[in-house]
Phi, psi and omega in degrees: 000323182273350179260114180266176183301321180295325178296316178298316179298319178298315180297320177297316179297319178298317180296334180265355183277157177292325183288316186248359185299330181264002179295134176250133176251123185210165174070027181296132178227137174221129184222128172236119181231102183292323182296317181265005179053059183229136169230119185219139174206142179207158177207154179241131176252123182250126178247133174231154179234112177061031178080000180279168173299128181252226177217161186233126176260116179263113186252126176255133180283146173279194182296132175269196184263020179271154177297319181295327176297316178291322178300317179296324176301315178297322179298330178300335182287340183224348180267148176295318181216136174255160184305323180297327177294318177298317179293328179295319177297314180297319179296314180299317179298317179294318178299319179297324178287326188268339186250141175266154176094193183284158179240133172240132185239129181202176178176169180249137176061239179300329177298326175294320176298316180297320179296315179295317180296312181298317180297322182281336181259000182292162176295158179302323180298316178290318181302323181296339182264351181280128179248000000 
């Protein structure tokens, strides 16, 4: 419903372009847990150049339009750790094990919080690969 015809056309054009044609999108995760008041989503974009080790952008989604997503945002105001932060660390660790090359971690809004939290709580081995 939220993806219109122009979005599909844009994605096809990107896939055929020299700049984005070799981009791999992998590891998409989406989790809504009403009981634990968690909304979490992440995806990894892998770029390679000429078959060499490239880099991986690990993107964490910010708050969506669900009530549980907003509830978790409010929980960030008084809890030491919310479930999405714990899942972000686990996602980053798994991505570090599965992906070769450098790691870039980011996100918008709550996704930025998840990126900072995951990066700061990651293992030393994973941290050394974050640029």
